[in-house]
C-alpha atoms as an extended CHARMM CRD file, in Angstrom:
* protein
*
       156  EXT
         1         1  MET       CA             47.5950000000       69.6050000000        3.9290000000  PROA      1               0.0000000000
         2         2  PHE       CA             48.1810000000       66.2260000000        5.1870000000  PROA      2               0.0000000000
         3         3  GLU       CA             44.6880000000       64.1640000000        4.6330000000  PROA      3               0.0000000000
         4         4  THR       CA             45.5500000000       62.5050000000        1.6020000000  PROA      4               0.0000000000
         5         5  ARG       CA             48.6850000000       60.7510000000        0.8070000000  PROA      5               0.0000000000
         6         6  ALA       CA             50.5410000000       61.1610000000       -2.9460000000  PROA      6               0.0000000000
         7         7  ILE       CA             51.4580000000       57.9510000000       -2.8410000000  PROA      7               0.0000000000
         8         8  GLY       CA             49.1130000000       54.8070000000       -2.0310000000  PROA      8               0.0000000000
         9         9  GLU       CA             50.2710000000       52.1650000000       -0.0050000000  PROA      9               0.0000000000
        10        10  ALA       CA             51.2390000000       49.1670000000       -1.3530000000  PROA      10              0.0000000000
        11        11  ARG       CA             48.9880000000       46.0130000000       -1.2890000000  PROA      11              0.0000000000
        12        12  PRO       CA             51.4340000000       43.7150000000        0.3990000000  PROA      12              0.0000000000
        13        13  LEU       CA             52.2020000000       46.3780000000        2.5270000000  PROA      13              0.0000000000
        14        14  ARG       CA             48.5890000000       46.5560000000        3.9710000000  PROA      14              0.0000000000
        15        15  LEU       CA             48.0500000000       43.2060000000        4.0750000000  PROA      15              0.0000000000
        16        16  LEU       CA             51.7300000000       42.7210000000        6.0900000000  PROA      16              0.0000000000
        17        17  ARG       CA             50.3490000000       45.4230000000        8.4750000000  PROA      17              0.0000000000
        18        18  ARG       CA             46.9500000000       43.6060000000        9.1030000000  PROA      18              0.0000000000
        19        19  ALA       CA             48.3350000000       40.4620000000        9.6600000000  PROA      19              0.0000000000
        20        20  THR       CA             50.6530000000       42.0180000000       12.4580000000  PROA      20              0.0000000000
        21        21  VAL       CA             47.7210000000       43.6370000000       14.0070000000  PROA      21              0.0000000000
        22        22  VAL       CA             45.5830000000       40.2470000000       13.9940000000  PROA      22              0.0000000000
        23        23  LEU       CA             48.7840000000       38.5080000000       15.4630000000  PROA      23              0.0000000000
        24        24  VAL       CA             49.4670000000       41.0940000000       17.9940000000  PROA      24              0.0000000000
        25        25  ILE       CA             45.9770000000       41.1100000000       19.5860000000  PROA      25              0.0000000000
        26        26  ALA       CA             45.8550000000       37.1950000000       18.9480000000  PROA      26              0.0000000000
        27        27  PHE       CA             49.1420000000       37.3610000000       21.0330000000  PROA      27              0.0000000000
        28        28  LEU       CA             47.5450000000       40.0240000000       24.0090000000  PROA      28              0.0000000000
        29        29  CYS       CA             44.5060000000       37.7690000000       24.5190000000  PROA      29              0.0000000000
        30        30  ILE       CA             46.5690000000       34.9190000000       24.8590000000  PROA      30              0.0000000000
        31        31  GLY       CA             48.7490000000       36.7330000000       27.6810000000  PROA      31              0.0000000000
        32        32  ALA       CA             45.3900000000       37.7640000000       29.3810000000  PROA      32              0.0000000000
        33        33  ILE       CA             44.1110000000       34.6880000000       29.7850000000  PROA      33              0.0000000000
        34        34  SER       CA             47.8660000000       33.5280000000       30.7690000000  PROA      34              0.0000000000
        35        35  SER       CA             48.1310000000       36.2940000000       33.1670000000  PROA      35              0.0000000000
        36        36  TYR       CA             44.9860000000       35.3420000000       34.9160000000  PROA      36              0.0000000000
        37        37  ARG       CA             45.9760000000       31.2470000000       35.2620000000  PROA      37              0.0000000000
        38        38  ALA       CA             49.7580000000       32.6880000000       36.8840000000  PROA      38              0.0000000000
        39        39  TRP       CA             47.6340000000       34.8260000000       39.6660000000  PROA      39              0.0000000000
        40        40  VAL       CA             45.0240000000       31.8420000000       39.8140000000  PROA      40              0.0000000000
        41        41  GLN       CA             46.7970000000       28.5640000000       39.8940000000  PROA      41              0.0000000000
        42        42  VAL       CA             44.7620000000       26.4920000000       42.1070000000  PROA      42              0.0000000000
        43        43  GLN       CA             41.1760000000       26.5460000000       40.9660000000  PROA      43              0.0000000000
        44        44  TYR       CA             39.6160000000       23.7540000000       43.0610000000  PROA      44              0.0000000000
        45        45  LEU       CA             40.5300000000       21.8060000000       45.9970000000  PROA      45              0.0000000000
        46        46  GLU       CA             38.3320000000       19.2880000000       47.5670000000  PROA      46              0.0000000000
        47        47  LEU       CA             38.8440000000       17.1590000000       50.6150000000  PROA      47              0.0000000000
        48        48  ARG       CA             36.5070000000       14.3600000000       51.4080000000  PROA      48              0.0000000000
        49        49  SER       CA             37.0190000000       11.6220000000       54.3140000000  PROA      49              0.0000000000
        50        50  SER       CA             34.9780000000        7.9570000000       53.6600000000  PROA      50              0.0000000000
        51        51  GLU       CA             33.5450000000        8.2870000000       57.1330000000  PROA      51              0.0000000000
        52        52  SER       CA             33.7020000000       11.0690000000       60.0550000000  PROA      52              0.0000000000
        53        53  THR       CA             35.6330000000        9.0020000000       62.2210000000  PROA      53              0.0000000000
        54        54  LEU       CA             39.0690000000        7.8030000000       61.1470000000  PROA      54              0.0000000000
        55        55  HSD       CA             40.4400000000        4.3820000000       61.8860000000  PROA      55              0.0000000000
        56        56  SER       CA             42.0120000000        1.8190000000       60.3770000000  PROA      56              0.0000000000
        57        57  GLY       CA             41.3690000000        1.1110000000       56.9760000000  PROA      57              0.0000000000
        58        58  SER       CA             39.4650000000        4.6180000000       56.4490000000  PROA      58              0.0000000000
        59        59  ILE       CA             40.1300000000        6.6950000000       53.0520000000  PROA      59              0.0000000000
        60        60  VAL       CA             40.6940000000        9.7950000000       52.6140000000  PROA      60              0.0000000000
        61        61  GLU       CA             40.2890000000       11.6750000000       49.6810000000  PROA      61              0.0000000000
        62        62  THR       CA             41.4760000000       14.9340000000       47.7220000000  PROA      62              0.0000000000
        63        63  VAL       CA             40.8640000000       16.2910000000       44.5320000000  PROA      63              0.0000000000
        64        64  VAL       CA             42.4800000000       19.2920000000       43.0440000000  PROA      64              0.0000000000
        65        65  VAL       CA             41.8880000000       21.2190000000       39.3090000000  PROA      65              0.0000000000
        66        66  ASN       CA             44.9410000000       23.4940000000       38.7080000000  PROA      66              0.0000000000
        67        67  SER       CA             45.5920000000       26.1270000000       35.7660000000  PROA      67              0.0000000000
        68        68  ALA       CA             48.3700000000       23.8640000000       34.4500000000  PROA      68              0.0000000000
        69        69  ARG       CA             50.1340000000       27.2330000000       33.9700000000  PROA      69              0.0000000000
        70        70  THR       CA             53.3260000000       25.8190000000       36.8220000000  PROA      70              0.0000000000
        71        71  THR       CA             53.2220000000       22.7080000000       38.9640000000  PROA      71              0.0000000000
        72        72  ILE       CA             51.3300000000       22.9470000000       42.0620000000  PROA      72              0.0000000000
        73        73  ALA       CA             51.8680000000       20.4570000000       45.1760000000  PROA      73              0.0000000000
        74        74  VAL       CA             49.0270000000       19.3410000000       47.3260000000  PROA      74              0.0000000000
        75        75  ARG       CA             49.8060000000       18.1210000000       50.6180000000  PROA      75              0.0000000000
        76        76  LEU       CA             47.7410000000       15.9200000000       53.0440000000  PROA      76              0.0000000000
        77        77  GLU       CA             47.9170000000       16.4900000000       56.9640000000  PROA      77              0.0000000000
        78        78  LEU       CA             46.7320000000       14.8310000000       60.1740000000  PROA      78              0.0000000000
        79        79  ILE       CA             46.8900000000       16.9530000000       62.6100000000  PROA      79              0.0000000000
        80        80  GLN       CA             46.0070000000       16.4540000000       66.7280000000  PROA      80              0.0000000000
        81        81  GLY       CA             47.0110000000       19.0790000000       69.3200000000  PROA      81              0.0000000000
        82        82  VAL       CA             50.8450000000       19.4050000000       68.5970000000  PROA      82              0.0000000000
        83        83  HSD       CA             50.6310000000       16.3340000000       66.8000000000  PROA      83              0.0000000000
        84        84  ALA       CA             51.1960000000       16.3630000000       63.1890000000  PROA      84              0.0000000000
        85        85  GLU       CA             51.4640000000       13.4620000000       60.5480000000  PROA      85              0.0000000000
        86        86  LYS       CA             52.1030000000       14.1170000000       56.9920000000  PROA      86              0.0000000000
        87        87  LEU       CA             49.9830000000       11.5470000000       55.0580000000  PROA      87              0.0000000000
        88        88  ASP       CA             50.5810000000       12.0640000000       51.5500000000  PROA      88              0.0000000000
        89        89  VAL       CA             52.2090000000       14.5960000000       48.9210000000  PROA      89              0.0000000000
        90        90  LEU       CA             50.7990000000       15.4780000000       45.3620000000  PROA      90              0.0000000000
        91        91  GLU       CA             52.3230000000       17.3710000000       43.0150000000  PROA      91              0.0000000000
        92        92  LEU       CA             50.5370000000       18.3230000000       39.2570000000  PROA      92              0.0000000000
        93        93  ARG       CA             52.2930000000       19.3300000000       36.6070000000  PROA      93              0.0000000000
        94        94  GLY       CA             51.4900000000       21.8780000000       34.3900000000  PROA      94              0.0000000000
        95        95  ASN       CA             51.2350000000       21.6740000000       30.6090000000  PROA      95              0.0000000000
        96        96  GLU       CA             54.1220000000       21.4240000000       28.6150000000  PROA      96              0.0000000000
        97        97  LEU       CA             53.6430000000       25.3000000000       26.9960000000  PROA      97              0.0000000000
        98        98  GLY       CA             52.0020000000       26.8900000000       30.1220000000  PROA      98              0.0000000000
        99        99  PHE       CA             51.7670000000       30.0160000000       28.5530000000  PROA      99              0.0000000000
       100       100  PHE       CA             49.9580000000       29.2400000000       25.3070000000  PROA      100             0.0000000000
       101       101  ASP       CA             48.0430000000       25.6440000000       26.6310000000  PROA      101             0.0000000000
       102       102  PRO       CA             44.6990000000       27.0420000000       28.8800000000  PROA      102             0.0000000000
       103       103  ARG       CA             43.2170000000       23.5970000000       29.3430000000  PROA      103             0.0000000000
       104       104  PRO       CA             43.1630000000       22.8100000000       33.1460000000  PROA      104             0.0000000000
       105       105  LYS       CA             44.7220000000       19.5860000000       34.7260000000  PROA      105             0.0000000000
       106       106  SER       CA             42.9210000000       17.4370000000       37.5970000000  PROA      106             0.0000000000
       107       107  ALA       CA             43.8690000000       15.4470000000       39.6910000000  PROA      107             0.0000000000
       108       108  ALA       CA             42.9410000000       12.7870000000       42.8210000000  PROA      108             0.0000000000
       109       109  GLN       CA             44.7270000000       11.4250000000       45.8260000000  PROA      109             0.0000000000
       110       110  LYS       CA             43.1150000000        8.3500000000       47.6740000000  PROA      110             0.0000000000
       111       111  VAL       CA             45.0050000000        7.5040000000       51.0320000000  PROA      111             0.0000000000
       112       112  VAL       CA             43.9300000000        4.5900000000       52.7660000000  PROA      112             0.0000000000
       113       113  LEU       CA             44.8860000000        5.0850000000       56.6890000000  PROA      113             0.0000000000
       114       114  THR       CA             47.1250000000        2.3160000000       58.1080000000  PROA      114             0.0000000000
       115       115  ALA       CA             47.6610000000        1.4010000000       62.1250000000  PROA      115             0.0000000000
       116       116  ASN       CA             51.4230000000        2.9730000000       61.6720000000  PROA      116             0.0000000000
       117       117  GLN       CA             50.1370000000        6.3740000000       60.3050000000  PROA      117             0.0000000000
       118       118  LEU       CA             47.5900000000        6.4390000000       63.6390000000  PROA      118             0.0000000000
       119       119  ALA       CA             49.9600000000        5.1540000000       66.3270000000  PROA      119             0.0000000000
       120       120  GLY       CA             50.9950000000        8.7830000000       67.2690000000  PROA      120             0.0000000000
       121       121  PHE       CA             47.3800000000        9.5950000000       67.7100000000  PROA      121             0.0000000000
       122       122  GLN       CA             45.1560000000        9.6090000000       70.9790000000  PROA      122             0.0000000000
       123       123  SER       CA             41.5410000000        8.7780000000       70.5490000000  PROA      123             0.0000000000
       124       124  GLY       CA             39.2630000000       12.2070000000       70.1740000000  PROA      124             0.0000000000
       125       125  GLU       CA             39.0650000000       15.1350000000       68.0120000000  PROA      125             0.0000000000
       126       126  ALA       CA             41.6650000000       16.0370000000       64.9810000000  PROA      126             0.0000000000
       127       127  LEU       CA             41.9010000000       18.2960000000       61.5850000000  PROA      127             0.0000000000
       128       128  LEU       CA             42.3860000000       16.4220000000       58.6350000000  PROA      128             0.0000000000
       129       129  ARG       CA             43.6400000000       19.3830000000       56.2340000000  PROA      129             0.0000000000
       130       130  ALA       CA             44.6060000000       19.6210000000       52.5920000000  PROA      130             0.0000000000
       131       131  THR       CA             46.9310000000       22.2500000000       51.3070000000  PROA      131             0.0000000000
       132       132  ALA       CA             47.3430000000       23.6310000000       48.0860000000  PROA      132             0.0000000000
       133       133  THR       CA             50.7530000000       25.7050000000       46.5080000000  PROA      133             0.0000000000
       134       134  GLY       CA             51.3110000000       26.8370000000       43.9680000000  PROA      134             0.0000000000
       135       135  ARG       CA             55.0420000000       27.9740000000       42.3000000000  PROA      135             0.0000000000
       136       136  PRO       CA             56.2010000000       31.9030000000       41.7360000000  PROA      136             0.0000000000
       137       137  GLN       CA             55.1870000000       33.7220000000       38.6690000000  PROA      137             0.0000000000
       138       138  TRP       CA             56.1990000000       37.1370000000       38.2720000000  PROA      138             0.0000000000
       139       139  GLY       CA             58.0130000000       37.2340000000       41.6430000000  PROA      139             0.0000000000
       140       140  ARG       CA             54.7630000000       36.3570000000       43.4240000000  PROA      140             0.0000000000
       141       141  THR       CA             53.7710000000       33.4740000000       45.2340000000  PROA      141             0.0000000000
       142       142  PRO       CA             49.9980000000       32.7760000000       45.1740000000  PROA      142             0.0000000000
       143       143  PRO       CA             48.6870000000       32.1310000000       48.3890000000  PROA      143             0.0000000000
       144       144  PRO       CA             48.0020000000       28.4520000000       49.7850000000  PROA      144             0.0000000000
       145       145  VAL       CA             44.4910000000       27.0740000000       49.2660000000  PROA      145             0.0000000000
       146       146  VAL       CA             43.4510000000       24.9700000000       52.0170000000  PROA      146             0.0000000000
       147       147  ARG       CA             40.5560000000       22.8250000000       53.0030000000  PROA      147             0.0000000000
       148       148  GLU       CA             39.9080000000       21.6300000000       56.6580000000  PROA      148             0.0000000000
       149       149  THR       CA             37.8060000000       19.1010000000       58.4160000000  PROA      149             0.0000000000
       150       150  LYS       CA             37.6320000000       17.9910000000       61.6460000000  PROA      150             0.0000000000
       151       151  VAL       CA             37.3970000000       14.2370000000       62.1050000000  PROA      151             0.0000000000
       152       152  GLN       CA             37.5140000000       11.7570000000       65.3200000000  PROA      152             0.0000000000
       153       153  ILE       CA             40.3550000000        9.1770000000       65.6880000000  PROA      153             0.0000000000
       154       154  ILE       CA             39.7610000000        5.4470000000       66.8670000000  PROA      154             0.0000000000
       155       155  PRO       CA             43.2470000000        4.0820000000       67.0670000000  PROA      155             0.0000000000
       156       156  GLN       CA             43.4080000000        0.7190000000       66.8670000000  PROA      156             0.0000000000
């Protein structure tokens, strides 16, 4: 009874329907990729020190890659017991059209330690920590990505 249509569909309507289906599928694919990028904002974080013993003039470097959906902040700290010193903060902005643009962004920060930064620390073991934190997306703030390395401090 309903197997064939009495009046065939006009060709412009068929083309419009196919174009709409292609467009909807394209947006669903873009949305799936963007959803993953909103969930995993920090793709890579590395913490490097020029030496395992820190003194005035030592170089500490962090390298970060984000999904570029939103801005992330990388905080670099030196911690010894209850004393902590913020060495630097890097903000890596996302792409202007974060939903549509899947290209990741990367940045590096280098900090040359000064005698002032090391003045509050005593000789001995300390912890160098880099913490990358994303921004809320869909009511969820992703957990921070943390890299730590143990170092020795020799204040001068």
